[in-house]
Structures are given as C-alpha cells and as structure tokens.
N, C-alpha and C positions, 0 to 999 in steps of 0.2 A: 385656391385657398387651402383646401383640405390636404392637397399634396404637399404644400409648403409646410403646413403644421406637422404632418406626419414626418417629413424630412427633419424638422427641428427636434421633434421628440426622439427620433432615431439617433440624432447626433448627441443629445443629452444622455440618452441611455448608453451609448457606446463610450462616451467620455467617463461616465460613472463606472461602467464595466471595466474599463482599462485601469481606473484608479483602484478598484477592488482587486484586480489581478496583481497590481503592484504591491498592494498591502499584503496579499497572501504569499507571493512568491519572491519578494525582495526584502531588503533591510528597512524599507520604509515603515513597516509596522513597528519595528523596534524603536525607530527614531520618534515616531508619533506617540506610541503607547507604552514604551519601555517594558515590554513583556508583561503586561497586565494579565493576570491569570484568566479572567473572563474573556478577554480578547483572544488569548491563545487557545482557549477551548473552542471558540467559534471559528477561529482560523483553521484549526485542525479539522473541524467538521466540514468546512467548505473547500479544503485543499483539493480534493479529488471529485468535487461535484460542480465546481465553478465553470468547468468546460462545457457543461450541458447547454447553456444559452448559445454559446458559440457553435456547438455541434448542431443545434436545431436551426440556427440561422444560416449556416454555411451552404446548404443546398439552395436556399433562396438567393443568397448573394451570388452564387455561381450562375443560377438561372438568370438573374438580372443582368449580369455582365454578358452572358451568352446571348440573350435576346438582343441586347444593344449591338453585339458584334455580328449577329447573323444577318445575311443579306436577303434571305427568302422567308416569307411568311410561315410556310410549313415548318421550316427549321426552327423558327422562334417558338412555335407551338410545341414542337417535339422537345425542345430544350426545357421549356416550362414543365411539361408533363413528366419528363424523365426525372428532374430534380425534385418535383413534388413527390414522386414515387419513392425516391431515396429518403426524403423527409419522413414519410410514413414508415419506412423500414427502420429508421433510427428510433422513432417513437416506440415501435413494437418490440424492439430488441435493444433496450438501453444498456443492458449488461455487457453487450459485446460491441456496441457502436463505437466506443472510443478506439478500439483496435483498428478501425477502418477510416478514422478521421484523416489520416495522412493521404489516403487515396482521393479525398476531396480537397485537401489543401493544395495538391498538385494542380488540378484544373483551375482553381481559384487564382493561384499565384500566376499561372500561365496567362489567364485571361486578363489579370490586372496588368501584367507586363505588356501584353498586346495593346491594351487601351492606352497605356502611357506612351508607347512608341507610335501607335497608329493615329490616335486622337489627340495626342500631346497633352492629355489631362486624365485625371482620375477623380471621381466624385469625392466630396469630403467624407461621407460615410464609408465609402470603399477604402479610403486611406486609413480611417480609424479602425475599420475591421481588419485591415492588413496588419496594423500595429498589434492588435489582439492576437492574430495568428502568429506573429513573430514571438510574442511573449509565451504563447502556448508551446511552440516548438522549442524555444530556449529552456523552458522549464522541464519538459518531459524528454526532450532529445531522443536518445536511443529507444525509449519505451514506445515511441511511435512506429518503430520499424521492426518487422520480424527479424529475429537474430539468425538469419540464414548463414552468416559467416561462421557460426559456431557448430552447425549441424554435423560437419564432417569429423569433428574432434571426438570420436568415440573410441577411446583407447583403454587398454588394461590399466593404465596409470591413473585414470579418472576416479574420483571419489564422489559418491552421491550422498547428499545431505538432505534430511527432511527436518523441518521445524513445524510443530503442531500444538496448538492450544486445544485440548480435547474437552474442555469444560468440566469442572470438578465433579458434578453429579448429573449424570445423564442416564436414561433408560438402558437396560442391558443390550437391546438390539443396536443402539447407537455405538456402544463400546465394541460390539462385534463388527460394525462397519468401520470403526477406527482400525481395528486389527486387520481387516480385509484390505483397507487402503494401504497400510504399511506393507503388507505381504505382497500386494500387487505391484507397488512401486519399487520394491527391492532396494531400499537405500542401504548404504554402508554404516551410516551414523544417523541416529534420530534424536532430536531434542524435543522433549514433550513437557508441556506445562499443564498445570491444574489436574494432577492425578489425585485420587483419593486412596485411602488405605487398601481397599479391595483391588485396586489396579496392580499393586505389587504382586499379588497372587496370580491375577489374570495374565499379566505380561510374562511372568516366569513360566506359567503353564503353556501359553500359546505362542510365545515368541522366543523361547529359550533356544530352540534349534537354530533359528535365524540369527538371533543376537545372544550369544552365550555370555556376553559381558554387559551387565545392567547395573547402573549406579543410581540409587534413589535418594531423594531428600530424606533427612532424618526426622522431619515433622510434616504434618499434613493439614494444619489448621487453615481455615479460610481457603485461599487459592494458592497457597505457597508450595504445594507438592509438585515436584518435578522429577524427571528421570532422563538419563542419557543412555541410549541403547547403542551398542557398538559391536561390529563384527571383529574389531581389533581388540586385543587385550589392553586393559588399563595398566599403565605404569604407576600412576598416582591418582588418587581421588580425594576430594574433600567437599564438605558443605560449608559455605561461607555465609555468615549472617551479615546482612546490610541493614543497619538501623539508623534512623534519622531522628532529629529533634521534633519532627512535625506530628508523629503519631507513636503510640506505644508499640504497635505491631512492627515486625521487621520482615524483610524479604530474604528468602533463601536462594542462594546462588549455587548451582551444581557445577563443580569443576572436576575435570578429568584430563589426564594426559595419555595419549596413545602414541605408538611408534609405527611409522610406515617407512619401510626401507631403513635408512639411517637417520630419519628426521623425527624428532619429537614434536607432536602437534598438540597444542593446548585447546581444550574445549570448554566453553562456558555456556551454561543454559540459564537464561534469566527470565524473570517476569516482573516488570516494573509496575508500580501502583497505577491503577486506572482512575479516570474521573469522568469519562463520557457517560457512564451509567446514570449519574445524577441528573444529567440533562434529559435522558430518556424517561426517567422516573418523573421529572417535572412535566414533561410533555404528556405523560399519561395521567397526571393529576395525583400521583402518589407522593409527591414531595413539593413543598412550597418553594416559590422562587427565591425567597430569602435563604432557605435552607440550602438550595442549590448553589447560590452564590458563596455561602460560607464554606460548604464542603468542597466546592471546586477549588477555592483558594488553598485550602489545606492539602488536598490531593495533588494539586499542581506543584506546590512547593516540595511535597514529599517525593514526587517522582523526579523532579529536578535533582534533589539531593541524592536520591538513589542512583540516578544516572551518572552523576559526577563521581560518586564513590566507585561505582562499577568501572568507569573509565580509568580511574586511578589504579584499580586492581589489574586491568588489562595491560596498562603501560608498564607494569612491573614484570610482565611475562617476556621471556626471551625466545624468539623463534616463531614458527608458523602458528597462527591463532585463528580460531573460529568462535565467534560469539553469536548465538541465535536465541530467538525467543519472542515473547510478547512484550514489546517495548511500550505499548500503549501510547505511542507518539508517532505522528505523521511526518512526512518528509519536509514540512516547513516549520518544524519545531526546533527548539534549542538543543534538545538531546540528540535528535537525528543529526543535526549539523555538527555537533561535537564529535559524534562517532564517524560520520562520513568524511570529516576532515582528516582522520587518521587511518581509516579502514575503507575497504571497498564494499559498497552495498550490492549484494548479488543481483537483486532484481533490477536495480538501476543500471547495472552494467550489462546484463544479458537477458532481461525479461522483455516481454512484449505486452503492452496494454497497461491498464491502471495498476495492476498488482494488488488491488484492495483485498483485504482478508476478513473484514468484520463489518457488521452493520445490518445485513439482510434480515436475519432472523429477529433481531431486536426491533427493527422498523416494522416488520410484518406484525409482530406482537403489539406494537404501539398503534399502528394505523389500521390493521385488519387485513385479512387474506384477500380482500377484494382488490387490493393494490399490489398484490404479489408480482404480477406481470411487469410492473413498472419500477419495482424496487430492486436494487442491487447493493452489493457490499460497497460502502462509501469510504471506508477508512483503511489505509495501508499502515497498519500498526505492528504487524509481525515482520521481523527483519532477520536477515542473515548477513553479518558483517565478517569480512575476512582480511587478514593482513596481506601485504603485497607479495607474500611468498606463493600466492595462488593465481592461476588463470581461472576466471569464471567462464565456463563453457556455455551454460544456459541456465535459465531460472524460470519457473512457472508456478502459478497458483492452481491448486487442484480443485475440481468442482464438487468434491464430496461435501455433503451436508450433515455429517455425523456429529458436528459440533456447531457452536455459534461462530467459530473461526474457521477459516479455510487453511488447509495445510500448504506449505510452500516446499517445493522440491528444487534443489540446486545441484548442478554437476560442476565439479571443479577439478583442477589438475595442479599438482605441485610444479613449480617452475624448475 
C-alpha cells in the first residue's frame, strides 16, 4: 500500500517537474502567459536551479536500476552505497555538482537501455525521469561537456576577452582584488560595468601599462559607469545613450572600434536595467509585495526596450562585432533569445557548467552565512556575444569574489 502510494506521488511529481521544465525552457511559457513580467522574473530565477531536483534524484534512480539489474546481493548493496555517497557529495558541493551531472547521465541512460532490451520494459517513473534527462541535455547541450576540443587552439592569433561587473561602490581591498584578477588573467580587451568616478584614476594608475587604451563613460550616476580597456589602439569611440519611455533614467553604452590585422572590430560594453533586486528586497522584508510587482513590471519593460534598441544599434555595425556586459537576463529570456538568434553566446558555445555569474552574495545577505556552503550563483546574466566572424575557443567564469558578479573570460580567434 505504502509502496503504491509513494509510486503514485513520484509519478505526479515527475509529471509536474517535466511541465515546469517545458515552461522554463520552451515556448510553452510564451503561449500560456504571453511574457507576463512577473512570470518572466520567476522564470529567470529558476532557469539555472531547476536542475537541482533532477541532480539530487539521479544517484537514487541509478541505484534503483542498478539494484534491479545486479545478480548478486553484495553487488546490490555496493551499488546502493556508492550512489548514496555520490548523493552526499552533490549536496556538499552544489556549486560544482552540475559540471559532473553528465557522468551520472551516462550510467542512468545505459541502465535504462539495458532494462528495455533485457526486461522488455521500463517503469513509468523511470520513463518520466528519462524524459526529464532528455530535456536537461537538450537545454544545456555543450555546457554539460568539458570543452576538450578547444584546448589545443592556443595561437598568437587568439584574443582574450574579459567581461566584469565590479559593483559600483565596493571597499578598496575589493577593487585591488579586481585589479589583481585582471592582471592575472592577462586579457587583451576588458569590458567593465559599474565603475565609479574614482575608478577612472585607479585604472589609469594601475592598469595603464597593461591597457594603454582606456575609454570611459561620460557619466557615472547610479550604475551607468562603464569602461573598455584595450591593448589595441582605438580607431573610434563614443558613448551612446539608450533611453526608453519606461523611466526617466537612461543607459550608457560604451562603443569603440579597434583594428587587428586588417580587420576593424566593433566593441560594445552594455549594462541593461535590472529587476531581480526587487525580489531579493521583498524576500528580506525591505519591500512590499505590491511594490515588488509594480517595480518589476516597469523594470522588465525598460530592459526589453533597452535590449531591442541595443540590438538595433548592433545590426547597423558592419564587420566583426563583440558585445559584452551585464544583460540582467538569463538564457530563457526574450532579450537573450533575440541576441542569440543573431550572435554566438561565448559560454553557450565553449563553456562548461552553468556559467552563472550572480546571486551568491545577495542570497547569503538575505538568508545568512549559515547557508553559505549550500548557496551558489544562480543567475547567468553576464554575457559575451560575438558575430560569426569569430571562432570561440573557450569560455569560463572566474571564481573571484571581488564583486557581487563573477568575471567571465573568453578566448576567441578571427576566422
């Protein structure tokens, strides 16, 4: 009786789970909710955490199939213990667990195929779980696999790019860590968001030898300040204002052109308007739910308008193009889909893992340091997009905690 009830509960859970995956990762959400701002906010929040139930269940599903397949009692016990140990490791290291999911997908898929051919059947819940696995693999694709095929491409023709939101006001030691991170990684071009007026002096003093060419925003209010650092001379530079009808403030876009060989390369450094902060403030009791709903709608509409205008600016550029920065939108958003339809997302192409860049410090502040071990960055909102003039060799998110965002480092090569 209890076993049958547990089986039915598991079935209902898996059906609901698959439905949520379809909402997050397919056009079903647009069909049902027509891009409602509140729905989109929560869809972004769950985009890169919805794998967790699957990741936690995967060792048990493998153990269940392995126990059914094993002929000897000792082998059944060993299988159960082994995959329970794997479950414990996943719980204790959630931040890196996603990277190794693929190594669990392989034995689960192999055991499922074995059951189909050997026993001529697969349990209902195993079938549903297999559907969830297929959705996971189809959504993340190359991010599940280490980019081994790109490791040998280290040539003099490669260009290293860094994108980094350094948070507008941080203690001096954090800024020194930002400088150290940049110097250690030795990028050729750096796109930085959220600089303050003091950073102009700091960067010119400490980074001029490495980056003699530095182009700053012409204003610094709120989070609008940005800078492009380059080892290559600028041919053209300009600051472009992006203003929408949804708020009085406007966004500052840094634009520069450099020349490598005989190719002019267009560089755009952007920071689109955020709205995830309102939810965190509501969670911490600093904002009412009604205020959160109202502000989220305004912020969402502003970011969409900014993204569409930015996309129009990019389409007018002729030749190789790199746009990098804090888009404040995840891979299941309208803006991401707009850009990824025309340009290559570097991490999607050549990164390994979730690639999330934001959330850890905000969640620790909201929930408390006691949960630090189990908290990781949950949002992939910092992106590097490139035109098809480039090969993306590899991409990675750096572990530095100098800001509330992680830096992303990308290596590319002109075709």
